[in-house]
FINU-117065 format. One line per 8 residues: number of its first residue (from 1); for each residue x, y, z of N, C-alpha, C. Coordinates in Angstrom, 2 decimals, decimal comma. Example, Ala and Ser with C-alpha at 12.3 -4.5 7.8 and 13.67 -1.06 7.14 Angstrom:
<sites>
1> 13,19:-5,69:7,80:12,30:-4,50:7,80:13,20:-3,30:7,80  12,85:-2,25:7,08:13,67:-1,06:7,14:12,90:0,03:7,87;
</sites>
This chain:
<sites>
1> -67,33:-38,72:20,83:-66,74:-37,73:19,50:-65,79:-36,14:20,04  -66,98:-35,95:21,01:-66,29:-34,72:21,46:-65,03:-34,63:21,85  -65,16:-35,79:22,73:-63,74:-35,96:23,31:-62,05:-36,35:22,20  -62,81:-36,95:21,15:-61,92:-37,40:20,19:-61,77:-35,91:19,46  -62,37:-35,00:19,28:-62,04:-34,11:18,59:-61,22:-33,11:19,42  -61,36:-33,18:20,76:-60,96:-32,44:21,79:-59,36:-32,65:21,74  -59,02:-34,05:21,59:-57,63:-34,45:21,71:-57,09:-34,05:20,07  -57,79:-34,25:19,28:-57,13:-34,06:18,09:-56,86:-32,86:17,95;
9> -57,87:-31,58:18,52:-57,37:-30,18:18,37:-56,16:-30,01:19,55  -56,11:-30,18:20,57:-54,95:-30,26:21,61:-53,32:-30,74:21,04  -53,75:-31,94:20,29:-52,60:-32,58:19,33:-52,02:-31,23:18,39  -52,85:-30,80:17,56:-53,00:-29,59:17,12:-52,08:-28,51:17,29  -52,46:-27,93:18,15:-51,87:-27,09:18,85:-50,75:-27,26:19,64  -50,49:-28,30:20,04:-49,29:-28,70:20,81:-48,30:-28,87:19,62  -48,72:-29,62:18,38:-47,69:-29,07:17,51:-47,39:-27,62:16,86  -48,38:-27,14:16,68:-48,06:-25,58:16,38:-47,25:-25,06:17,29;
17> -47,43:-25,34:18,47:-46,06:-24,35:19,50:-44,98:-24,95:19,40  -44,70:-26,36:19,29:-43,35:-26,97:18,71:-43,01:-26,17:17,93  -43,28:-26,29:16,73:-43,38:-25,48:15,35:-42,57:-24,18:15,69  -43,48:-23,63:16,48:-43,35:-21,83:16,69:-41,80:-21,92:17,39  -41,67:-23,19:18,31:-40,77:-22,99:19,34:-39,38:-23,11:18,56  -39,69:-24,33:17,55:-38,30:-24,49:16,80:-37,93:-23,38:15,78  -39,16:-22,31:15,25:-38,61:-21,56:14,42:-38,04:-20,29:15,14  -38,42:-20,30:16,67:-37,98:-19,34:17,23:-36,40:-19,13:17,52;
25> -36,23:-20,59:17,71:-34,57:-21,15:18,15:-34,04:-21,20:17,06  -34,45:-21,39:15,55:-33,57:-21,45:14,55:-33,42:-19,70:14,25  -34,56:-18,78:14,52:-34,63:-17,54:14,02:-33,38:-16,71:15,15  -33,26:-17,35:16,55:-32,25:-16,85:17,40:-30,80:-16,87:16,64  -30,77:-18,66:16,24:-29,40:-18,88:15,78:-29,04:-18,17:14,94  -29,59:-17,99:13,50:-29,35:-17,39:12,65:-28,91:-16,02:13,02  -29,83:-15,03:13,82:-29,72:-13,92:14,70:-28,17:-13,57:14,88  -27,90:-14,63:15,80:-26,59:-14,70:16,41:-25,21:-14,84:15,29;
33> -25,75:-15,79:14,30:-24,54:-15,73:13,60:-24,48:-14,67:12,48  -25,57:-13,73:11,86:-25,69:-13,19:10,76:-25,76:-11,85:11,60  -25,39:-11,53:12,79:-25,67:-9,84:13,24:-24,32:-9,35:13,16  -23,19:-9,88:12,85:-22,00:-9,64:12,74:-21,46:-9,79:11,66  -21,92:-9,19:10,47:-20,93:-9,95:8,95:-19,68:-9,49:8,94  -18,97:-8,54:9,81:-17,55:-8,67:9,97:-16,97:-10,16:10,51  -17,49:-10,39:11,63:-17,06:-11,46:12,40:-17,39:-12,68:11,68  -18,43:-12,98:10,61:-18,78:-13,91:9,78:-17,36:-14,18:8,79;
41> -17,50:-12,77:8,18:-16,45:-12,95:7,05:-14,73:-13,16:7,60  -14,51:-12,67:8,91:-12,99:-13,03:8,79:-12,89:-14,17:9,90  -13,68:-14,77:10,42:-13,91:-16,22:11,19:-13,84:-17,19:9,98  -13,39:-18,18:10,46:-13,88:-19,70:9,50:-15,26:-20,15:9,62  -15,70:-20,30:8,48:-17,38:-20,75:8,40:-17,59:-21,58:9,53  -16,75:-22,45:9,83:-17,04:-23,50:10,60:-16,29:-23,47:12,33  -16,39:-22,30:12,24:-16,16:-22,00:13,92:-17,38:-21,61:14,43  -17,14:-22,17:15,94:-18,49:-21,50:16,89:-18,33:-20,10:17,07;
49> -19,59:-19,40:17,05:-19,63:-18,04:17,20:-19,63:-17,97:19,05  -19,19:-16,77:19,30:-19,65:-16,56:21,01:-21,16:-16,01:20,89  -21,70:-16,37:22,20:-23,05:-15,67:22,62:-23,49:-17,03:23,18  -25,00:-16,56:23,74:-25,82:-17,96:24,54:-25,82:-18,97:23,77  -25,82:-20,27:24,50:-25,47:-21,46:23,76:-26,80:-22,11:23,79  -27,21:-22,30:22,72:-28,56:-23,11:22,41:-28,58:-24,50:22,41  -29,75:-25,17:22,71:-29,72:-26,75:22,26:-29,76:-26,78:20,89  -29,28:-28,05:20,18:-29,04:-28,23:18,75:-27,54:-27,91:18,12;
57> -27,71:-28,16:16,67:-26,30:-28,04:16,04:-25,45:-26,85:16,14  -24,47:-26,38:16,38:-23,90:-25,22:16,19:-23,40:-25,23:15,09  -23,23:-25,81:14,07:-22,83:-25,96:12,76:-23,41:-24,98:11,89  -22,97:-23,63:11,32:-23,92:-22,65:10,05:-24,37:-23,55:9,08  -25,47:-23,21:8,62:-26,08:-23,62:7,49:-25,26:-23,72:6,37  -25,73:-24,46:5,13:-25,13:-24,58:3,92:-25,18:-23,27:3,27  -25,98:-22,41:3,20:-26,13:-21,13:2,64:-25,17:-19,84:3,47  -25,21:-20,10:4,88:-24,01:-19,26:5,53:-22,89:-19,69:5,11;
65> -22,55:-21,11:4,99:-21,42:-21,47:4,75:-20,83:-20,74:3,40  -21,63:-20,90:2,46:-21,63:-20,37:1,02:-21,62:-18,57:0,79  -22,32:-18,20:1,90:-22,03:-16,89:2,00:-20,86:-16,28:2,20  -20,35:-16,64:3,51:-19,08:-16,43:4,27:-17,69:-16,77:3,32  -18,06:-17,95:2,29:-16,91:-18,37:1,54:-16,65:-17,24:0,58  -17,73:-16,68:0,10:-18,28:-16,26:-1,14:-17,52:-14,64:-0,51  -17,54:-14,29:0,72:-17,22:-12,77:0,93:-15,50:-13,03:1,23  -15,03:-14,06:1,48:-13,51:-14,19:1,82:-13,18:-13,99:0,50;
73> -13,50:-14,89:-0,50:-13,07:-14,64:-1,84:-13,06:-13,68:-2,40  -14,13:-12,74:-2,55:-13,52:-11,38:-3,07:-12,94:-10,49:-2,26  -12,76:-10,81:-0,93:-11,67:-9,96:-0,12:-10,28:-10,27:-0,17  -10,11:-11,69:-0,48:-8,71:-11,92:-0,52:-8,39:-12,36:-1,79  -8,86:-12,91:-2,76:-8,25:-13,07:-4,11:-7,47:-12,07:-4,70  -8,28:-10,57:-4,91:-7,64:-9,81:-5,28:-6,24:-9,52:-4,64  -5,90:-9,68:-2,98:-4,99:-9,26:-2,66:-3,63:-10,50:-2,94  -4,23:-11,38:-3,30:-3,32:-12,88:-3,47:-2,58:-12,65:-4,85;
81> -3,59:-11,85:-5,89:-2,82:-11,56:-7,13:-2,29:-10,31:-7,17  -1,92:-9,81:-5,98:-1,13:-8,59:-5,71:-2,03:-7,09:-6,27  -3,35:-7,22:-6,32:-4,06:-6,05:-6,61:-5,11:-5,51:-5,48  -4,79:-4,66:-5,16:-5,45:-3,80:-3,79:-7,23:-3,43:-4,23  -8,05:-3,47:-3,17:-9,17:-3,46:-3,41:-9,76:-1,99:-3,79  -8,79:-1,06:-3,59:-8,95:0,51:-3,69:-7,73:1,00:-3,62  -7,66:2,39:-4,09:-6,50:3,13:-4,25:-6,30:3,78:-2,84  -5,13:3,84:-2,26:-4,41:4,24:-0,88:-3,54:5,51:-1,25;
89> -3,59:6,22:-0,11:-2,65:7,40:-0,32:-2,16:7,53:1,17  -0,53:7,92:1,28:0,11:8,06:2,74:0,77:9,37:2,11  1,26:9,94:3,10:2,14:11,17:3,43:3,16:11,16:4,79  4,40:10,86:4,57:5,41:11,33:5,18:6,63:12,10:5,08  7,31:12,14:5,90:8,46:13,15:5,78:9,58:12,51:5,95  10,63:12,13:5,11:11,78:11,07:5,26:13,07:12,39:5,28  13,86:11,59:6,44:15,03:12,53:6,46:15,84:11,95:5,62  16,57:12,11:4,75:17,45:11,67:3,70:18,52:12,18:4,22;
97> 19,97:11,18:3,88:21,06:11,38:4,09:22,16:10,95:2,78  22,79:11,99:2,61:23,89:11,32:1,47:22,84:11,45:0,23  21,81:12,44:0,19:21,25:12,62:-1,19:20,16:10,91:-1,27  19,80:10,26:-0,59:19,28:9,01:-1,17:18,06:8,72:0,02  17,09:7,79:-0,67:16,34:7,24:0,62:16,00:5,81:-0,20  15,45:4,80:0,75:15,50:3,61:0,26:14,05:3,03:-0,04  13,97:2,05:-0,96:12,91:1,49:-1,06:13,42:-0,05:-1,12  12,97:-1,03:-0,04:13,73:-2,63:-0,10:12,75:-3,50:0,96;
105> 12,89:-4,46:-0,11:12,41:-5,69:0,88:12,81:-5,62:2,43  11,98:-5,90:3,23:12,36:-5,63:5,08:13,16:-6,61:5,00  14,36:-6,52:5,88:15,36:-7,31:6,45:16,17:-8,25:5,52  15,89:-7,64:4,31:16,99:-8,53:3,28:18,53:-8,14:3,43  18,61:-6,63:3,61:20,11:-6,56:3,55:20,70:-6,35:2,24  20,04:-5,94:1,06:20,65:-5,83:-0,34:20,99:-4,46:-0,50  22,12:-4,34:-1,19:22,47:-3,11:-1,32:22,58:-2,73:-2,85  22,29:-1,56:-2,72:22,06:-0,68:-3,89:22,41:0,39:-4,21;
113> 23,35:1,11:-4,66:24,07:2,19:-4,73:23,34:3,29:-5,46  23,60:4,51:-4,94:22,83:5,94:-5,18:23,83:6,49:-6,31  23,45:7,74:-6,49:23,84:8,97:-7,30:24,02:8,59:-8,93  24,43:7,58:-9,60:24,76:7,70:-10,81:23,52:6,43:-11,47  22,41:7,16:-11,88:21,19:6,44:-12,45:21,16:7,00:-13,66  20,88:5,91:-14,60:20,44:6,35:-16,00:19,23:7,08:-16,27  18,34:6,73:-15,13:17,19:7,66:-15,62:16,96:8,75:-14,66  17,82:9,33:-13,96:18,05:10,46:-13,02:17,43:10,53:-11,65;
121> 16,76:9,41:-11,31:15,83:9,29:-9,91:16,38:8,03:-9,54  16,36:6,98:-10,05:16,43:5,66:-8,79:17,11:4,65:-9,64  17,59:3,96:-9,00:18,41:2,83:-9,07:18,02:1,61:-8,59  17,57:0,45:-9,30:16,51:-0,79:-9,22:17,61:-1,80:-9,23  17,38:-2,73:-8,19:17,83:-3,85:-8,36:16,62:-4,99:-7,56  16,84:-6,45:-8,18:15,54:-6,99:-7,29:15,83:-7,00:-5,85  14,49:-6,40:-5,48:14,33:-6,41:-4,08:14,67:-5,34:-3,45  15,30:-4,36:-3,98:15,37:-2,91:-3,59:15,70:-1,93:-4,42;
129> 15,59:-0,84:-4,47:15,65:0,67:-5,16:16,55:1,72:-4,09  17,14:2,45:-4,77:17,74:3,64:-4,08:17,44:5,04:-4,88  16,84:5,90:-4,08:15,71:6,92:-4,97:16,90:8,31:-4,45  17,29:9,00:-5,67:18,44:10,24:-5,40:17,60:11,43:-5,36  17,94:11,85:-4,21:17,46:13,49:-4,03:18,30:14,50:-4,16  18,01:15,65:-4,32:18,74:16,86:-4,40:19,49:17,27:-2,95  18,61:17,09:-1,99:18,95:17,31:-0,77:19,99:16,13:-0,17  21,16:16,66:0,25:22,10:15,66:0,99:21,57:15,27:2,11;
137> 21,15:16,09:3,16:20,95:15,92:4,42:19,69:16,72:5,06  18,55:16,43:5,22:17,84:17,06:5,89:16,21:16,27:5,45  15,12:16,90:5,46:13,54:16,44:5,47:13,27:16,63:3,92  12,59:15,27:3,42:11,99:15,87:2,30:10,34:15,61:2,01  9,60:15,86:1,43:7,83:15,32:1,59:7,90:14,24:0,67  7,33:13,18:1,05:6,97:11,96:0,13:5,64:11,71:0,51  4,72:11,30:-1,09:3,48:10,97:-0,78:3,58:9,59:-1,79  2,91:8,36:-1,25:2,56:7,19:-1,89:1,39:6,94:-2,03;
145> 1,23:6,49:-3,31:-0,09:6,24:-3,67:0,02:4,58:-4,28  -1,07:3,61:-3,54:-0,90:2,14:-4,04:-2,46:1,99:-4,75  -1,87:1,76:-6,06:-3,14:1,79:-6,37:-3,52:0,60:-7,54  -4,53:-0,12:-8,05:-4,62:-1,27:-8,49:-4,12:-1,13:-10,17  -4,12:-0,12:-11,03:-3,78:-0,28:-12,47:-2,71:1,37:-12,51  -2,40:1,39:-13,75:-1,19:2,52:-13,82:-2,55:3,68:-13,97  -2,30:4,71:-13,25:-2,78:5,79:-13,07:-2,63:6,88:-13,80  -3,66:7,78:-14,24:-3,37:8,85:-15,18:-1,80:9,62:-15,40;
153> -1,60:9,88:-16,31:-0,04:10,47:-15,77:-0,44:11,97:-16,20  0,23:12,55:-14,62:0,23:13,94:-14,91:1,79:14,40:-14,65  2,22:15,02:-15,35:3,69:15,55:-15,38:3,82:17,04:-14,92  2,51:17,63:-14,93:2,72:19,19:-15,03:3,25:19,75:-13,87  2,95:19,55:-12,70:3,60:20,15:-11,46:5,22:19,63:-11,13  5,68:18,75:-11,74:6,80:18,07:-11,67:7,92:18,13:-12,82  9,22:18,16:-11,68:10,42:18,50:-13,06:11,00:17,49:-13,76  10,83:16,36:-13,10:11,04:14,93:-13,48:10,49:13,63:-12,78;
161> 9,86:12,79:-14,17:8,79:12,10:-13,91:9,29:10,78:-14,85  9,64:9,58:-14,07:10,10:8,20:-14,65:9,23:7,01:-13,95  9,09:5,99:-14,76:8,66:4,71:-14,22:9,37:3,53:-14,44  9,40:2,40:-13,54:10,38:1,49:-13,42:9,96:-0,13:-13,07  10,56:-0,79:-13,42:10,00:-2,07:-12,83:10,73:-2,40:-11,46  9,70:-2,89:-10,52:10,67:-3,22:-9,38:9,87:-4,93:-8,93  11,03:-5,60:-8,60:10,70:-7,21:-8,43:10,54:-7,35:-6,69  9,68:-7,55:-6,18:9,41:-7,97:-4,56:10,01:-9,10:-4,29;
169> 10,73:-9,35:-3,80:11,29:-10,87:-3,47:10,62:-11,75:-2,41  10,51:-10,56:-1,16:9,79:-11,21:-0,23:8,29:-10,91:0,21  8,12:-9,77:-0,65:6,73:-9,39:-0,54:6,44:-8,61:0,61  7,36:-8,26:1,12:7,28:-6,88:2,48:8,38:-6,00:1,94  8,03:-5,22:0,98:8,86:-4,11:0,42:8,24:-2,86:0,99  9,19:-2,02:1,95:8,75:-0,94:2,38:9,88:0,37:1,96  9,49:1,49:2,51:10,25:2,74:2,39:11,01:3,02:3,55  12,06:3,00:3,29:13,00:3,38:4,39:13,97:4,60:4,31;
177> 14,23:5,40:5,66:15,36:6,23:5,71:16,71:5,67:5,53  17,81:5,88:5,01:18,72:5,15:4,96:19,62:4,94:6,29  19,39:5,79:7,14:20,40:5,20:8,65:19,26:5,12:9,53  18,25:4,85:9,11:17,05:4,41:10,33:16,15:3,67:9,53  15,84:2,41:9,72:15,22:1,26:8,99:13,96:0,93:9,98  13,59:2,14:10,69:12,30:1,96:11,27:11,39:2,61:10,91  10,26:2,16:11,39:8,57:2,70:10,95:8,74:4,09:10,92  7,93:4,49:9,62:7,99:6,07:9,14:6,18:6,28:8,93;
185> 5,37:5,45:9,11:4,21:5,88:8,83:3,54:5,49:7,59  4,37:5,03:7,18:3,60:4,30:5,68:3,82:2,72:5,64  2,48:2,16:5,14:2,90:0,61:5,43:3,16:0,12:4,06  3,40:-0,93:4,09:4,41:-1,84:2,75:3,75:-1,35:1,47  4,71:-0,95:0,68:4,58:-1,00:-0,55:4,11:-1,82:-1,37  4,19:-2,94:-1,20:4,11:-4,41:-1,83:3,88:-4,99:-0,73  2,65:-5,71:-0,75:2,43:-6,71:0,51:2,45:-8,16:-0,06  2,63:-8,66:-1,52:2,91:-9,78:-2,25:4,29:-10,00:-3,12;
193> 4,99:-11,35:-2,80:6,31:-11,15:-3,87:5,36:-11,40:-5,38  6,34:-10,50:-6,54:5,84:-10,37:-7,97:6,65:-9,17:-8,15  6,05:-9,11:-9,37:6,65:-8,05:-10,30:5,79:-6,55:-10,22  6,09:-5,25:-9,78:5,34:-4,00:-9,79:6,17:-2,89:-10,58  5,20:-1,92:-11,15:5,60:-0,70:-11,71:5,54:-0,09:-10,56  6,60:1,08:-10,46:6,81:2,11:-9,71:7,00:3,49:-10,34  6,19:4,42:-10,15:6,50:5,89:-11,07:6,66:6,64:-10,25  7,91:7,51:-10,39:8,21:8,70:-9,61:8,20:9,78:-10,49;
201> 7,61:10,99:-9,24:7,81:12,10:-9,49:8,36:13,06:-8,46  9,28:14,02:-9,03:9,81:14,86:-8,04:9,79:16,49:-8,51  9,98:16,95:-7,54:9,89:18,11:-7,79:10,66:19,02:-6,44  11,51:20,58:-6,61:12,22:20,72:-5,45:13,96:20,42:-5,49  14,23:19,64:-6,40:15,59:19,21:-5,78:16,64:20,31:-6,52  16,40:21,07:-7,27:17,47:21,78:-7,91:17,57:23,04:-6,64  16,50:23,24:-6,18:15,97:24,34:-5,26:16,88:24,05:-4,17  17,25:22,61:-3,64:18,10:22,03:-2,35:19,19:21,83:-2,83;
209> 19,81:21,47:-3,92:20,76:20,68:-4,51:22,04:21,26:-4,49  22,28:22,50:-3,86:23,24:23,36:-3,60:24,23:22,10:-2,48  23,08:21,44:-1,59:23,77:20,67:-0,49:24,15:19,07:-0,78  23,71:18,74:-2,07:24,10:17,83:-2,40:25,16:17,17:-2,04  25,91:17,49:-2,27:27,42:16,97:-1,97:27,98:15,95:-2,43  27,19:15,64:-4,12:27,72:14,78:-5,12:27,67:15,57:-6,03  28,05:16,36:-6,24:28,26:17,49:-7,51:27,20:18,35:-8,02  27,59:19,50:-8,43:26,42:20,01:-9,16:26,69:19,85:-10,87;
217> 25,75:20,34:-11,62:26,36:20,47:-13,00:26,52:21,81:-13,59  27,79:21,67:-13,40:28,43:23,19:-13,70:28,18:24,21:-12,44  27,83:25,71:-12,59:27,75:26,49:-11,69:26,41:26,99:-11,85  25,28:26,17:-11,63:23,96:26,03:-12,05:23,10:26,09:-10,45  23,58:25,96:-9,41:23,47:26,10:-8,22:22,32:27,49:-7,87  21,11:27,28:-7,73:20,41:28,38:-7,30:21,13:29,64:-6,26  20,60:30,58:-6,50:21,21:31,64:-5,39:20,58:31,74:-3,94  21,27:32,31:-2,88:20,74:32,02:-1,60:19,65:32,96:-1,29;
225> 19,22:33,01:-0,45:18,01:34,25:0,02:18,56:35,34:0,83  17,52:36,15:0,78:18,30:37,67:1,55:18,73:37,53:2,69  18,70:36,41:3,31:19,73:35,98:4,43:20,98:35,21:4,33  21,60:35,01:3,15:22,63:34,54:2,42:22,48:32,83:2,83  21,34:32,26:3,20:21,16:30,97:3,37:20,29:30,34:2,24  20,40:29,01:2,02:19,74:28,20:0,80:18,52:27,48:1,94  17,42:27,96:2,15:16,40:27,14:2,96:15,98:26,05:2,15  15,63:24,82:2,90:15,20:23,63:2,72:13,83:23,44:2,68;
233> 13,11:24,14:3,78:11,73:24,18:4,10:10,82:25,56:4,06  9,65:25,56:3,99:8,95:26,94:3,99:7,84:26,61:5,05  7,74:27,29:6,14:6,60:26,92:6,94:6,74:25,54:7,53  7,91:24,87:7,60:7,62:23,74:8,00:7,29:22,78:6,93  7,46:23,16:5,51:6,98:21,86:4,30:8,12:22,06:3,55  8,85:20,99:3,84:9,79:20,70:3,01:9,96:21,06:1,37  10,77:21,79:0,58:10,81:22,26:-0,71:10,96:21,15:-1,43  11,91:19,90:-1,47:11,86:18,88:-2,01:10,66:17,84:-1,96;
241> 10,35:17,49:-2,81:8,79:16,71:-2,73:8,76:15,67:-3,77  8,48:14,58:-3,34:8,34:13,11:-4,21:6,77:12,54:-4,21  6,43:12,23:-5,25:5,21:11,21:-5,51:5,34:9,77:-5,90  5,22:8,71:-5,27:5,30:7,62:-5,60:4,08:6,99:-5,63  4,01:6,26:-6,82:3,03:5,51:-6,98:2,96:4,09:-7,70  2,43:3,10:-6,92:2,95:1,68:-7,11:1,84:0,74:-7,44  1,81:-0,15:-8,30:0,81:-1,03:-8,99:1,59:-2,39:-9,32  0,71:-3,41:-9,20:1,20:-4,65:-9,38:1,09:-4,90:-10,72;
249> 2,37:-5,50:-11,76:2,40:-5,39:-13,19:3,30:-6,72:-13,44  2,54:-7,73:-13,42:3,45:-9,01:-13,83:4,17:-8,93:-15,20  3,51:-7,80:-16,24:4,48:-8,00:-17,08:5,38:-7,14:-17,33  6,03:-6,35:-16,51:6,68:-5,36:-15,94:7,20:-4,45:-17,20  8,27:-4,09:-17,79:8,58:-3,31:-18,59:9,80:-2,66:-18,46  10,30:-2,05:-19,70:11,83:-1,04:-19,25:11,37:0,29:-18,52  12,28:0,95:-18,23:12,40:2,20:-17,55:11,88:3,16:-18,76  11,03:4,18:-18,30:10,11:5,13:-19,19:10,44:6,71:-18,60;
257> 11,14:7,29:-19,22:11,56:8,71:-18,76:10,45:9,42:-19,26  9,09:9,96:-18,47:7,92:11,08:-19,12:8,55:12,24:-19,38  9,35:12,57:-17,96:9,95:14,17:-18,02:11,19:14,28:-17,37  12,02:15,06:-18,17:13,42:15,02:-17,22:13,85:16,69:-17,74  13,75:17,41:-16,61:13,94:18,76:-16,77:14,80:19,27:-15,58  15,08:18,54:-14,32:15,73:19,08:-13,59:17,09:19,21:-13,61  18,21:19,85:-13,24:19,63:19,78:-13,26:20,06:18,61:-12,68  19,51:18,19:-11,33:20,08:17,08:-10,67:20,13:15,96:-11,12;
265> 18,59:15,50:-12,15:18,42:14,37:-12,76:19,48:14,24:-13,99  19,95:15,34:-14,63:20,35:16,05:-15,85:22,12:15,40:-15,16  22,56:15,68:-14,23:23,77:15,38:-13,48:23,73:14,18:-13,15  22,85:13,48:-12,85:22,68:12,04:-12,52:23,14:10,82:-13,91  22,32:11,53:-14,84:22,34:10,86:-16,24:23,51:10,94:-16,79  24,17:12,38:-16,70:25,24:12,26:-17,04:26,75:11,18:-16,65  26,76:11,35:-15,08:27,66:10,81:-14,45:27,68:9,19:-14,60  26,02:8,81:-14,85:25,73:7,32:-15,19:26,30:6,82:-16,66;
273> 26,43:8,00:-17,10:27,12:7,34:-18,87:28,68:7,49:-18,77  28,98:7,92:-17,79:30,65:7,88:-17,68:31,30:6,95:-16,58  30,00:6,03:-16,04:30,65:4,91:-15,20:30,07:3,40:-15,62;
</sites>
């Protein structure tokens, strides 16, 4: 009887040890798979992850696959619909020539002409836009905001504010200097094909518009400084400044002129009416 009880106790202990070892191996596998959530999110759920090789199946559990799939949907689904997860802001200095810079589908070669624009700031065609500046040649300061929805309208510090519809054909729409199509520190304004709204804010165009090379509205050019010159920068900061806000907008819409007070914009609109 005593031998029989001893054998039963030994089997129970052996079974408990096996269960503990199996639990330890399972916990180790889960730790390997779950210890890096970024890796879990970016790699396919069925990919075998790096780490020490353990005996047993290498496939993630059903719960792990569902969790990884849910994370990927939350990350990727908004972007596929043209909506970014949060607002982003970038700043750059663009070297403009002939009073213009470009917003264009990369590599498209689409032509859009400047100067005579009905809204005073930008001419738009599918896949491209030509933005008019007061400065003919030199550097301007450009801030770009990529947002999820129409931002709060702020016209106070700006002389002209207009909003237009832009259709991105390729989904790779970027900001370009007119004579240099290279990188400028700003990521693509639009990452997916579709319809977007762009709100342009400008200031300082009149202060540097004497060098526009495309005509002034009468004799309204600002006077020179005490040295007899018209500066385009103050302490290295360009006088002419633009803010561009971009968001996905499938419904599009007509141009909206929120504020039109600078002389350069008035001149552009007047010339557009004559052409």
